[in-house]
C-alpha angles and dihedrals in degrees: 000000000000090000090055091048095048092046089050092240096123122139106343100050100036133104117271089236091059092048090049091050092050090049091053100038117073094198093053091045090053090047090053091050095049095042091048091052092048093048091049090052089048091053092049091049091051092049093049095046113113109207114190119230117273092247091059092048090050092048092050091048091051091047092050092047090052092048091049091049091049091049091048091050093047095050097075090041092055090049092050091048090054091049091048092051091049092049091048092053092049091046091054091048091049093048093049091050091047094054112100115246092244091063091047092056090050090049091049090051090051092050093047089053089056094050115068119239113272121197110221122193124205097248089053090049092051091053092049092046090051093048097047097069090044092050091047090051091049092049091047092049091048090050092049090052100040100040095068090044091052091047090049093052091045093051102037117108111217 
């Protein structure tokens, strides 16, 4: 029965015995109805399928292979850049801590000569002192939210 349906021999090119059996057996009649509906849907899907030309498929495959190779090559470079940035920050911290205090006071004097004198009043200072902890908390919260997102996008394989 299923062989006749899949070979498109049902009902015209089948034996009379098979047609008589399907007419008398409810299970086989239901099987014919369901299989016919599925085969008709299969034919419609094959007719509606839009297969791109082979040249387009080849071009897309080559483009994807190049993109994958570029992503794979960039992954270790991004890691090394992160390590280098971390080492640079720690190097600056170590150098600043290693500088004797006498040199720091000279450096501070040089910087204060570059910056013009600014007169600061106490009410202004209170506003700044109140805003500094809030700004630090906002920056810390933003870093805590954005750092995992940045790590996710850096590590995800698309």
